[in-house]
Structures are given as C-alpha cells and as structure tokens.
SERO-4910 file (N, C-alpha, C, O; in steps of 0.05 Angstrom, whole numbers):
BEGIN
 pado doro    nc1    nc2    nc3   cac1   cac2   cac3    cc1    cc2    cc3    oc1    oc2    oc3
  Met    A    953    904   -286    927    916   -294    911    896   -310    887    893   -306
  Arg    A    925    883   -329    911    863   -346    900    840   -328    878    830   -333
  Ile    A    917    832   -308    908    810   -290    883    818   -275    865    801   -272
  Gln    A    882    843   -266    859    853   -251    834    853   -269    812    845   -260
  Lys    A    837    861   -294    815    861   -313    805    833   -318    781    828   -319
  Arg    A    824    814   -322    816    786   -326    801    774   -302    781    760   -305
  Leu    A    811    780   -278    798    770   -254    770    782   -252    751    768   -244
  Gly    A    768    808   -258    741    821   -257    722    808   -277    699    804   -271
  Leu    A    732    802   -302    716    790   -322    707    762   -314    684    755   -318
  Leu    A    725    747   -303    719    720   -293    698    721   -271    680    704   -269
  Phe    A    701    741   -254    682    744   -232    653    750   -243    634    738   -233
  Leu    A    652    767   -263    626    774   -274    614    749   -289    590    745   -287
  Ile    A    631    734   -303    621    710   -316    610    690   -296    590    677   -301
  Gly    A    625    687   -273    616    669   -252    588    676   -242    571    659   -238
  Ile    A    585    702   -237    559    712   -227    537    706   -247    515    697   -240
  Leu    A    542    710   -273    523    706   -294    515    677   -296    491    670   -298
  Ile    A    535    659   -294    529    630   -295    512    621   -272    493    606   -275
  Thr    A    519    631   -248    504    623   -224    476    633   -225    457    618   -218
  Thr    A    472    658   -234    445    669   -236    428    654   -256    405    648   -251
  Thr    A    440    647   -279    426    632   -300    419    604   -290    396    595   -295
  Thr    A    437    591   -276    432    564   -266    408    564   -246    391    547   -247
  Ile    A    409    584   -227    387    585   -207    361    590   -221    340    578   -213
  Ala    A    360    608   -240    335    614   -255    325    589   -269    301    584   -270
  Ser    A    344    574   -281    336    550   -296    324    529   -277    304    517   -283
  Leu    A    336    526   -254    326    507   -234    299    515   -224    282    498   -219
  Arg    A    295    541   -220    268    550   -211    247    545   -232    225    536   -226
  Arg    A    254    550   -258    235    545   -280    229    515   -281    206    507   -285
  Phe    A    250    498   -278    245    469   -279    227    460   -257    209    444   -261
  Gly    A    231    472   -233    214    465   -210    186    473   -214    167    459   -206
  Gln    A    181    496   -227    154    505   -232    141    489   -254    117    483   -252
  Gln    A    156    480   -274    144    465   -296    141    436   -289    123    422   -300
  Asn    A    158    425   -271    157    397   -264    156    393   -234    175    382   -222
  Pro    A    134    402   -221    133    398   -192    132    368   -185    121    353   -201
  Pro    A    143    361   -163    143    332   -155    114    323   -152     98    336   -139
  Arg    A    108    300   -163     81    290   -162     77    275   -136     95    259   -127
  Ser    A     54    278   -123     48    264    -98     42    235   -105     36    228   -128
  Asn    A     42    218    -85     35    190    -89      7    187    -99      1    170   -115
  Arg    A    -11    205    -90    -39    204    -98    -42    207   -129    -58    194   -141
  Gln    A    -25    225   -140    -27    230   -169    -17    207   -185    -23    204   -209
  Leu    A     -1    189   -173     10    167   -187     -8    142   -186     -4    123   -200
  Ile    A    -29    144   -169    -48    121   -166    -70    123   -186    -83    143   -189
  Asp    A    -74    100   -200    -94     99   -221   -118     83   -209   -118     59   -210
  Arg    A   -138     97   -200   -161     84   -188   -179     70   -209   -195     53   -202
  Ala    A   -175     76   -234   -189     62   -255   -181     33   -257   -194     17   -270
  Ser    A   -158     26   -245   -148     -1   -246   -155    -17   -221   -148    -40   -218
  Trp    A   -169     -4   -202   -177    -18   -178   -195    -41   -184   -210    -40   -204
  Pro    A   -195    -63   -168   -213    -85   -173   -242    -76   -173   -250    -58   -159
  Val    A   -258    -89   -189   -286    -81   -193   -304   -106   -191   -296   -128   -199
  Thr    A   -328   -102   -181   -348   -123   -180   -375   -112   -188   -380    -88   -185
  Asp    A   -392   -128   -199   -420   -120   -205   -436   -120   -179   -430   -136   -161
  Tyr    A   -456   -103   -178   -472   -102   -154   -489   -127   -150   -494   -136   -128
  Val    A   -497   -139   -173   -512   -164   -172   -495   -186   -184   -489   -186   -207
  Val    A   -486   -204   -166   -469   -226   -174   -481   -252   -165   -488   -255   -141
  Pro    A   -484   -272   -182   -495   -298   -174   -477   -312   -154   -452   -309   -156
  Gln    A   -488   -327   -136   -472   -342   -117   -457   -364   -131   -466   -376   -150
  Ala    A   -432   -370   -121   -416   -391   -133   -431   -418   -132   -444   -424   -112
  Ala    A   -428   -433   -154   -442   -459   -156   -430   -479   -137   -444   -496   -126
  Asp    A   -404   -478   -133   -390   -497   -115   -396   -490    -86   -390   -468    -78
  Pro    A   -408   -508    -71   -415   -502    -43   -392   -494    -25   -394   -476     -9
  Glu    A   -369   -507    -29   -345   -500    -13   -336   -471    -19   -329   -456     -1
  Thr    A   -335   -464    -45   -327   -437    -53   -347   -417    -42   -339   -395    -33
  Ala    A   -372   -423    -44   -393   -405    -35   -391   -400     -5   -394   -378      5
  Ala    A   -386   -422     10   -384   -419     39   -359   -403     47   -360   -387     66
  Lys    A   -337   -407     33   -313   -392     38   -317   -363     33   -309   -346     49
  Arg    A   -330   -356     11   -335   -328      4   -354   -315     24   -350   -292     31
  Lys    A   -374   -330     33   -393   -319     52   -379   -313     78   -385   -292     91
  Ala    A   -361   -330     87   -347   -326    112   -329   -301    110   -327   -286    129
  Arg    A   -315   -298     88   -298   -275     85   -313   -249     82   -304   -228     91
  Ala    A   -336   -250     69   -352   -226     64   -367   -217     89   -373   -193     91
  Lys    A   -373   -235    106   -391   -229    129   -379   -207    147   -393   -191    158
  Lys    A   -352   -207    150   -340   -188    169   -341   -159    158   -335   -140    172
  His    A   -350   -156    132   -353   -130    121   -382   -120    121   -388    -99    110
  Asp    A   -399   -136    134   -427   -128    136   -430   -102    152   -412    -95    168
  Lys    A   -453    -88    148   -459    -63    162   -436    -43    160   -428    -30    179
  Ser    A   -426    -42    135   -403    -24    130   -411      5    129   -433     12    121
  Asp    A   -392     22    137   -396     51    135   -396     61    106   -404     83    100
  Phe    A   -388     43     87   -390     51     59   -419     54     50   -425     71     33
  Arg    A   -437     38     61   -465     39     55   -470     37     25   -483     54     13
  Val    A   -458     18     12   -460     14    -17   -490     13    -25   -505     -2    -13
  His    A   -497     29    -44   -525     30    -53   -526     40    -82   -512     60    -88
  Pro    A   -542     28    -99   -542     36   -127   -554     64   -132   -550     76   -153
  Asp    A   -569     75   -112   -580    102   -115   -562    124   -105   -570    147   -106
  Asp    A   -538    117    -96   -520    138    -87   -512    155   -110   -501    146   -130
  Pro    A   -517    182   -108   -513    200   -131   -483    207   -136   -476    216   -158
  Ser    A   -466    203   -116   -438    211   -119   -422    190   -135   -432    169   -141
  Glu    A   -398    198   -142   -380    180   -158   -362    164   -140   -351    143   -148
  Asn    A   -358    173   -115   -339    159    -97   -347    163    -68   -361    183    -61
  Thr    A   -338    145    -52   -342    147    -23   -315    141    -10   -303    120    -15
  Thr    A   -306    159      8   -281    155     22   -285    157     52   -297    176     62
  Leu    A   -276    136     66   -278    136     95   -254    151    106   -231    144    100
  Val    A   -259    171    123   -237    186    136   -234    176    164   -252    165    177
  Asp    A   -210    180    175   -203    172    203   -208    142    207   -214    134    229
  Ala    A   -204    126    186   -207     97    188   -180     83    187   -179     58    188
  Val    A   -159     98    185   -132     86    183   -116     93    208   -120    114    220
  Asp    A    -99     75    216    -82     79    239    -58     97    232    -40     88    219
  Arg    A    -60    122    241    -39    142    234    -14    139    251      6    152    246
  Thr    A    -15    121    271      8    118    289     27     96    280     48     92    293
  Leu    A     21     83    258     38     62    249     66     73    242     68     94    231
  Pro    A     87     58    249    114     67    241    119     61    211    103     47    199
  Ala    A    140     71    200    146     66    172    151     37    166    144     27    145
  Phe    A    161     22    186    165     -7    184    148    -20    206    159    -26    228
  Pro    A    122    -25    201    105    -36    222    108    -66    227     89    -81    224
  Val    A    132    -74    234    138   -103    237    124   -113    263    115   -136    263
  Gly    A    123    -97    283    110   -106    308     80   -108    305     68   -125    319
  Gln    A     68    -93    288     39    -94    284     31   -115    263      7   -120    259
  Ser    A     50   -128    250     45   -147    228     48   -175    238     67   -182    252
  Thr    A     29   -192    230     32   -221    236     49   -234    214     59   -256    218
  Ala    A     51   -221    191     68   -232    170     79   -209    153     65   -189    148
  Val    A    103   -212    143    115   -193    124    127   -210    102    143   -228    107
  Leu    A    120   -203     77    130   -219     55    136   -201     31    125   -180     28
  Ile    A    153   -211     13    157   -199    -13    142   -216    -33    146   -241    -34
  Gly    A    125   -204    -49    110   -219    -68     99   -202    -91     99   -178    -89
  Ser    A     91   -216   -112     80   -203   -136     50   -208   -138     41   -231   -134
  Val    A     35   -187   -145      6   -190   -148      1   -203   -176      9   -192   -196
  Ile    A    -13   -226   -176    -18   -239   -201    -48   -239   -208    -55   -245   -231
  Asp    A    -65   -231   -189    -94   -230   -195   -107   -213   -174    -97   -210   -152
  Ser    A   -131   -201   -181   -146   -185   -161   -175   -185   -169   -182   -186   -192
  His    A   -192   -184   -148   -221   -184   -152   -233   -167   -129   -222   -166   -107
  Ala    A   -256   -155   -135   -271   -141   -114   -295   -157   -107   -306   -171   -124
  Phe    A   -304   -155    -82   -327   -170    -72   -344   -153    -54   -334   -136    -40
  Leu    A   -370   -157    -55   -388   -143    -37   -391   -160    -11   -387   -184    -11
  Ser    A   -398   -146     10   -403   -160     36   -428   -176     33   -443   -174     13
  Asp    A   -433   -193     53   -456   -211     52   -482   -196     50   -501   -205     38
  Asp    A   -483   -172     64   -508   -156     63   -507   -134     42   -525   -117     40
  Arg    A   -486   -134     26   -482   -115      3   -481    -86     12   -488    -68     -3
  Thr    A   -471    -81     37   -467    -53     45   -437    -46     44   -430    -22     43
  Gly    A   -420    -66     43   -391    -61     43   -378    -74     19   -390    -91      5
  Ile    A   -353    -66     14   -338    -77     -9   -309    -81      0   -298    -64     15
  Tyr    A   -296   -102     -9   -268   -107     -4   -255   -118    -29   -269   -131    -45
  Ser    A   -229   -115    -31   -214   -125    -54   -196   -147    -45   -183   -145    -24
  Glu    A   -194   -168    -60   -177   -191    -54   -155   -194    -75   -161   -192    -99
  Phe    A   -131   -199    -66   -108   -201    -84    -94   -228    -81    -89   -236    -58
  Thr    A    -88   -240   -103    -72   -265   -102    -43   -258   -105    -35   -246   -125
  Ile    A    -27   -265    -85      1   -258    -85     19   -283    -89     15   -303    -75
  Arg    A     37   -282   -108     58   -303   -110     80   -295    -91     94   -275    -95
  Val    A     85   -311    -71    104   -304    -50    132   -310    -60    139   -332    -67
  Asp    A    149   -289    -60    177   -292    -68    195   -296    -44    215   -311    -46
  Asp    A    188   -285    -21    205   -288      3    188   -282     27    173   -262     27
  Val    A    191   -297     48    177   -293     73    196   -281     93    216   -293    101
  Leu    A    191   -256    102    209   -242    120    201   -245    149    218   -244    167
  Lys    A    175   -250    154    165   -255    180    138   -269    177    122   -262    159
  Ser    A    133   -289    194    107   -303    193    100   -315    220    118   -324    235
  Asp    A     74   -315    226     65   -327    251     58   -357    248     50   -369    268
  Ser    A     61   -368    224     54   -396    220     69   -407    196     84   -392    183
  Ser    A     66   -432    191     80   -446    169     65   -446    143     74   -459    124
  Asp    A     42   -433    142     26   -434    117     36   -415     95     26   -415     73
  Leu    A     55   -398    102     68   -380     83     96   -390     77    113   -390     95
  Val    A    101   -398     53    128   -406     45    134   -394     17    116   -388      2
  Ser    A    160   -392     11    168   -381    -15    157   -398    -37    160   -423    -37
  Gly    A    145   -386    -57    134   -400    -80    104   -406    -78     92   -413    -98
  Cys    A     92   -402    -55     64   -408    -51     47   -384    -61     58   -362    -66
  Leu    A     21   -388    -62      2   -367    -69    -13   -360    -43    -21   -377    -28
  Ala    A    -17   -334    -39    -31   -325    -15    -52   -304    -23    -47   -288    -40
  Asp    A    -75   -306     -9    -96   -286    -14    -94   -265      8    -93   -271     32
  Val    A    -94   -239      0    -94   -217     19   -116   -198     11   -123   -197    -13
  Glu    A   -127   -184     30   -149   -166     23   -146   -139     35   -131   -135     54
  Arg    A   -162   -120     24   -162    -93     34   -190    -81     30   -203    -87     10
  Gln    A   -199    -66     49   -225    -54     48   -226    -34     25   -208    -18     21
  Gly    A   -248    -35      9   -251    -16    -13   -251    -30    -40   -247    -55    -42
  Gly    A   -255    -15    -61   -257    -26    -88   -277    -10   -105   -286     11    -97
  Arg    A   -285    -21   -127   -304     -8   -145   -329    -26   -149   -326    -51   -150
  Val    A   -352    -13   -151   -377    -28   -155   -390    -18   -181   -393      7   -185
  Arg    A   -397    -36   -198   -411    -29   -223   -441    -35   -219   -449    -59   -216
  Phe    A   -457    -14   -219   -486    -17   -214   -501    -25   -239   -491    -21   -261
  Pro    A   -526    -35   -236   -542    -43   -260   -546    -20   -280   -550    -25   -304
  Ser    A   -545      4   -270   -548     27   -288   -524     31   -307   -526     46   -327
  Gly    A   -502     17   -301   -478     20   -317   -458     39   -304   -435     41   -313
  Arg    A   -466     53   -283   -449     72   -269   -430     57   -250   -439     38   -237
  Thr    A   -405     65   -249   -385     53   -231   -378     72   -209   -372     96   -214
  His    A   -379     63   -184   -374     79   -161   -350     66   -146   -349     42   -142
  Trp    A   -330     83   -138   -308     71   -123   -308     79    -94   -317    101    -87
  Tyr    A   -299     61    -77   -300     63    -48   -271     60    -38   -257     41    -46
  Ser    A   -263     78    -20   -235     76    -10   -234     85     19   -252     98     29
  Val    A   -211     79     32   -204     89     58   -184    111     53   -164    107     39
  Asp    A   -188    134     65   -170    157     61   -141    149     68   -136    137     89
  Lys    A   -123    156     51    -94    151     54    -86    123     46    -62    116     46
  Glu    A   -105    106     39    -99     78     31   -104     74      1   -123     85    -10
  Asn    A    -87     59    -12    -90     53    -40    -89     22    -45    -84      7    -26
  Met    A    -92     14    -70    -93    -14    -76    -68    -22    -92    -59     -7   -110
  Pro    A    -56    -45    -86    -34    -55   -102    -43    -62   -130    -66    -68   -134
  Ser    A    -25    -61   -149    -31    -66   -177    -21    -93   -186      1   -101   -178
  Ser    A    -36   -105   -204    -28   -131   -215     -2   -128   -231      2   -108   -244
  Gly    A     15   -149   -229     40   -149   -243     63   -135   -230     84   -134   -241
  Arg    A     58   -124   -206     79   -109   -192     87   -124   -166     72   -139   -155
  Gln    A    112   -118   -158    123   -132   -134    123   -113   -111    130    -89   -113
  Tyr    A    116   -123    -87    114   -107    -63    127   -122    -40    129   -146    -40
  Val    A    134   -106    -19    137   -118      8    112   -112     23    105    -89     27
  Phe    A     97   -133     30     71   -130     43     74   -134     74     87   -152     83
  Phe    A     62   -116     89     59   -118    117     30   -127    122     11   -112    116
  Leu    A     26   -151    132      0   -163    134     -8   -169    163      9   -172    180
  Thr    A    -34   -170    168    -44   -176    194    -68   -194    191    -82   -193    171
  Arg    A    -73   -210    212    -98   -226    213   -103   -234    242    -84   -237    258
  Lys    A   -128   -238    249   -135   -244    277   -131   -273    284   -124   -280    306
  Asn    A   -135   -291    264   -132   -319    269   -126   -333    243   -127   -321    221
  Leu    A   -119   -359    244   -112   -374    220   -135   -378    201   -130   -382    177
  Glu    A   -159   -376    210   -182   -381    193   -188   -356    175   -198   -359    153
  Glu    A   -181   -333    185   -185   -308    170   -164   -304    149   -141   -314    151
  Gly    A   -171   -289    128   -151   -282    108   -134   -259    118   -140   -245    137
  Phe    A   -111   -255    105    -93   -233    112   -105   -206    103   -117   -204     82
  Gln    A   -101   -186    119   -107   -159    113    -82   -143    107    -62   -147    120
  Val    A    -83   -126     86    -59   -109     80    -58    -86    100    -76    -69    100
  Leu    A    -37    -86    116    -33    -64    135    -22    -40    119    -31    -18    122
  Thr    A     -1    -46    104     10    -27     85     29    -42     67     34    -66     71
  Ala    A     41    -29     47     59    -42     29     77    -21     15     70      2     14
  Tyr    A     99    -31      5    117    -14    -11    123    -29    -37    129    -53    -37
  Glu    A    121    -14    -59    127    -26    -85    157    -25    -91    169     -4    -86
  Phe    A    168    -47   -102    195    -47   -112    194    -41   -142    180    -55   -157
  Arg    A    207    -20   -151    207    -13   -179    233      1   -187    240     22   -175
  Gly    A    247    -11   -206    272      1   -215    293      4   -194    309     23   -194
  Gly    A    294    -15   -175    314    -15   -154    307      4   -131    323      8   -113
  Arg    A    283     16   -132    275     35   -111    248     26    -99    234      9   -110
  Val    A    240     39    -77    215     32    -64    196     56    -65    205     79    -64
  Phe    A    170     50    -67    150     71    -68    126     62    -51    115     40    -55
  Pro    A    119     78    -31     98     71    -13     71     68    -27     64     84    -44
  Leu    A     55     48    -18     28     45    -28     10     66    -16     -9     76    -29
  Asp    A     14     72      9     -4     89     24      8    117     28     32    121     24
  Glu    A     -8    136     38     -1    164     37      4    178     64      3    202     65
  Leu    A      8    162     84     15    174    110     44    185    109     60    173     95
  Pro    A     50    206    123     77    218    122    100    198    127    120    200    114
  Gln    A     96    180    147    118    162    153    124    143    130    146    133    128
  Phe    A    104    137    114    108    120     91    120    136     67    138    126     53
  Ile    A    110    160     63    120    177     42    149    184     46    163    189     26
  Ser    A    158    184     71    186    190     76    205    169     63    229    175     60
  Gln    A    195    146     56    211    125     44    210    127     13    224    112      0
  His    A    194    145      3    190    147    -26    217    151    -42    232    169    -36
  Gly    A    221    133    -60    245    135    -78    271    125    -66    292    127    -79
  Arg    A    270    114    -42    295    104    -30    304     79    -45    288     65    -58
  Ser    A    330     74    -44    340     49    -57    329     25    -42    326     26    -18
  Gly    A    324      4    -57    314    -21    -45    334    -32    -25    325    -43     -4
  Thr    A    359    -29    -30    380    -39    -12    379    -25     15    380    -38     36
  Ala    A    378      2     14    377     17     39    351     12     54    351     10     79
  Phe    A    329      9     40    303      4     52    304    -23     67    295    -25     90
  Met    A    314    -43     53    314    -70     66    334    -71     89    329    -86    109
  Lys    A    355    -55     88    374    -54    111    360    -43    135    363    -54    157
  Asp    A    344    -21    132    330    -10    154    308    -28    164    302    -30    188
  Phe    A    295    -42    145    274    -61    153    285    -83    171    274    -89    191
  Arg    A    308    -94    162    320   -116    178    329   -106    205    329   -121    225
  Ser    A    338    -81    207    345    -70    233    320    -68    251    322    -75    275
  Ala    A    298    -59    240    273    -58    255    264    -86    264    254    -89    286
  Leu    A    268   -106    247    260   -133    254    278   -144    276    269   -158    294
  Arg    A    304   -138    275    322   -147    296    315   -134    323    316   -147    344
  Leu    A    309   -108    323    301    -94    347    276   -107    359    274   -110    383
  Leu    A    257   -114    342    232   -127    351    238   -154    364    228   -160    385
  Ser    A    255   -169    350    263   -196    361    276   -194    388    271   -209    406
  Ala    A    295   -174    390    309   -170    416    289   -162    438    292   -171    461
  Lys    A    270   -145    431    250   -136    451    233   -159    460    228   -162    484
  Leu    A    224   -176    441    207   -199    448    223   -219    465    212   -231    484
  Phe    A    248   -223    458    265   -242    473    268   -232    502    267   -247    521
  Ser    A    272   -206    505    276   -194    531    250   -197    548    252   -203    572
  Gln    A    227   -193    535    202   -196    550    197   -224    559    188   -229    581
  Arg    A    204   -243    542    201   -272    550    220   -279    572    214   -295    590
  Arg    A    244   -268    571    265   -274    591    257   -264    618    262   -278    638
  Phe    A    245   -241    620    239   -229    646    210   -234    655    202   -224    676
  His    A    195   -249    639    168   -255    647    163   -285    646    142   -295    638
  Arg    A    183   -300    655    180   -329    656    161   -336    679    161   -324    701
  Pro    A    143   -357    675    125   -365    696    141   -377    719    161   -391    715
  Val    A    132   -371    744    146   -381    768    137   -410    773    147   -422    793
***
C-alpha cells in the first residue's frame, strides 16, 4: 500500500514538473522570440556619401571612379534630393534562385575581413553603390591570379546612403540584400563580367563566434543561420568538389574534334 502511494506521489510530481517546464518554455518563447536577420542589421552603419562631392584631384583616381560609377547610371533608385521618403527599396531585383552555396554562379569565393567602406553616386547621380575594401585571408575559388591571400580587394554592392544638402539622409537598398560591416570577417561569393570591372557581392556569410550568419535574407541563406563554421565549410567544399567534377565532365565530353 505504501509503495502504491509513493508511486502515485512520484507520478503527480512528474506531471507537475513537466507542466511547469512546458509553461516556462512557452513564456520564454513569448518573451524572447527569435530575431530575424533583418532585425540584426544596422542600416545606420551603411556606407554614406554626400549628394554633392567634388571630383578627385588625381586624374587616374577620377577616371577609375568614373568608370566604376558609369554602370550605375539610369538607376531605378532615381536618387534625388527632393524625394520626400526616408528610404527606397528595389523589389524583385535579386536572384531568388541562387543556392545556399552559389559556387557555380561566382567567379571568386574568398574569406576576408572588411577594413574600409565608402558609398558613391553614379556618374549621372541617379544611382548609388557601396564599395568595400577587403583584406583577403584565404582564396577558395578564383578566375584569375589577381586575388591572393594577404592582398586587398575592392568589392561593391548596389545601394547605400546619401546625405543631401538639406542635411537629410536617405538610404537605398535592394530587397533581401544587406551590407557587410567594417571589422567583421565573411566568406564572400563574388562575381564580375571581366577583369577590368570590380567584383560584385553576390552574397556573403559572416563568421562570428565560431558560427556563420547570412548577410542576405533569402530562405536558402537563412537556413544556414547559426551553423557551426566547421559544418558550413564542410558543405561548401562539397559543393565546390561537385562543381569541379561537373566542369571536368563537361570538358571531357565536349572536346573539339
């Protein structure tokens, strides 16, 4: 009889503990909902430029900047000081079909740290782009020999902030895309049309505390959020090997006669 009473008491205690634990977890989830990647992005730290900027005195620097800015002419951002809104976001301007590891779409993949950033207007001042100086820590894939460990590389991304003569600052972005932050390390997936053009950021993942965090907000990138850096790099290298095997097979079976 005593054994039955003790078992019954233990059973009731077990139910009470389970109920209390579930309730606590529910309260914790309500009080501390997981934050989206968007909530973690500080757009106040995005690169900024003045609407009126004097041309560089050095002719070579001025020519280089003009060439890079020209491809952003006639931009859908339509930068203008009389725009009454605080921000402009381009929708449907990002490739939603990219895989989580877009190695095939990238002309270069590297691990590097952002050491500087600036925003620039297009040549006709309708568009804006941000340029980042990257200290290259490791080159994982490259289409040329101009990227080596230890070098500095300029990469850019459409968008940024413009400070108008009125003192008002307006930010411009592409929906689902964000900007890398100075002082942080990323694995960058980069693309460019030719050697004369600068690299464009296709996407990136930040390394922080031994884990990875996607820069951009498409579902396939967010699926990697919080993964260990070791597991992430293992999957990346598998994707790179599959790409290499595919390219080798294509070359093998498409030899010129």
